[in-house]
N, C-alpha and C positions, 0 to 999 in steps of 0.2 A: 492121523501119527500124533503122539503127544513130541512137542519139540522139544530136543534137549537141553536143558540149564545146566553149564558146568559152571561152578564157583571158582576153579583152577581158572580159566580159560579167562573170566571177568577181572580176576586179582591180576593175571600179566599183562592185559591191557591197562590196567590201572596201574601198573608199575612201568610200565612202557611209558604213559602221559605222563609221568611224575618225573622221569629222566628225560624226558623232553623240553622239562621246566628250567629254562636258563640257557636254554642252547639260545648260540645268538651264531647270524652268518652277517656275512660283509658284501656289502655292495659298492659300487661307484669307486674301486680300489685303483689310483694310481701313482705310479711312482716316479719321483723325476731321474730325468735320463739322464742329465748330465754332475748327478753324485757322485762323488769321486772319495766320499771322506771314510771308504772300508765299514768294517762291523763298529757298533754302536756296543759299548759295552757300559754304559750308565747312563741311565734316561731319566729326567723328571718331568713327574707328574701332572697335568693343571688342569682342576674340574672346574668350569666355568657355571657357575649357582651365584643366584638372585643373594642365596641363603647362605653364609658364612662355614656354617655347621653341617651344611648337607655338602660343601666344599670339600671339608676336614675329611667327613665319613668316605667319602667320596675316595679322595685321594688316598687316605691310609688303607682302604680296603682293596683298589687298583695297585698299588703299590706291591701290598701281600700277595696279591693274586698272581702278579708278574714273577715275584721272588719265587713262585712255589715253583713257576715254571725256567727260573734261573736264569732271569732277568733282572739286570739289576736296578730297581727305579727309586726315586726320593722322592716323598710328597712335598706339592712347592710351598706351601704353608710353612713347613718347618726351615726355606732358606731364604722366601721373600716375603718381608714385613708387612704389613697391610699396606703399610701408606706407599709400597712399590708396586703393588699388585695390580694398576693399573698401568704402567710404564712399561710399555715393548723394550725398549733399552737398557733401563733398569735390570730386569727381569732377564735379560741373556747376560749380561754384565755380572750379576751375580750368581747366575748359572755357573757362567765360565770361570767364577774365582770358584768355586766347589769344586768345580772336574766334570763339569755334566757336559756330555756331548750332544746330546739334542733334548728338545723340549716336546712332551706330549699332549698337545691342550685338546681335550674333549669337552661337548660341551649337549644339553638336552635339546632335542629338535622337535620333539610332541612325540605322542601318543595314537598308535592307528587300532581301530576295531577290524574283525573280517569275523565272519560267519566258518567254521570247518566243517566239515562233515563228520560224522565218527558212527560209520557202519556197525552194524552187529555182532557182535560178538563169534569168532571161528567155534564152531563146534570141534569136539576132540571123537576121534574115530581108528577104529583097529585098522587094522593089513585085511582082512576080509572083505567079499563084496557085502554080505552081511552088515557087518559094523562101519560101511564106509558109506554103501549107497544109501539106510534111512538118515543119518544125520546129515550128510552132503543137502538131500533131499528136500530136509524140512528147513534149511539151512538158506537155500535161494529159495523157498517158497515162503519164509517169514515176512512180515512185515519188515521194512527197510530199517537204517538206520536213525541219527537225529543229527542238528546242527546245535553245535554252541558257538556262543559269543568267547575268540578269545585276543589278547592283547598282546602288541607288539612294541616295546619302547625303541624309539628311537634316535640315535645321539650320532654325533660327528666328530670323528675325531683323525687331528693332524698333527705329523712331526714335521719339528724345523731347526736345522743344525744350531748350532750353536760353535762361534758368536757369531755368525755371520746370518742368523737367522732368516735361509733358504728352505722352501719347502724340501723335504725331503721322500714323503710318504703320506696318503691321506684318503680315508675310508669310512663312507656312513656303517652303522649298524641296526641289525632291528635284532631285539633280543625278546623270545618268547615269555611272557608272563613272567616276569622276575620275583622269588616271592618279597625278598628283601634288598639290599644294598649290596649284601656280600653275595648273593646270585647275580646281579645284573653284574657287578664286578670281576667275577667268577667268569662269565661266560663272555665275556668282553677281551678279557683278559687272554684267556686261549685263543679266540678269533684272532687278535691281534697282531699276538705271539708268532701262529703257526701262519700268517699275512707276512711279517717280516721276514722270518726264516728263511720261507721259501724265497724271497727276494734278496737272499744273503742281505739283511741290514744287520741281524743278528746273530749269534752261533743257535 
């Protein structure tokens, strides 16, 4: 029996794969048990990078992505002059002066690669025995799928109170093959916001 070749199934599989891009998962999520500061309404985002432009791009895109989720966030470079960006006390003092309640610091931890199994596309079949059995039989008997190398960008994010500088929340994140900085920050913002909302730290 000739194996069914269905473009629609292949297209759907590709669409699902593309939709998965920039998806972010959080691990090692911790929350301070002694935090009593209530819900946060204004956060300053800090991207720690060896390159100033990468930091600015990350902070702008991350703040914008959080804003779409109704989280008020300000890029740190707009509040903290370069001469002060290495001084934790100055950062907290300037953040407090600007009405910021917490500082969210994120830095890059590396990129990992792993093999992912891609199964062959499922065939389309109808409701009768004849239109079901043939395609399914061919599908089961055909050669297996294939493996592809996928990348995950690993970040670490920590949220500190202002002005005390005490840790409120922290997490590591894995983002699946972000296409660019906006993809990366969009996936991260969504995951972080959901985690903070779940724990009652933001609305």
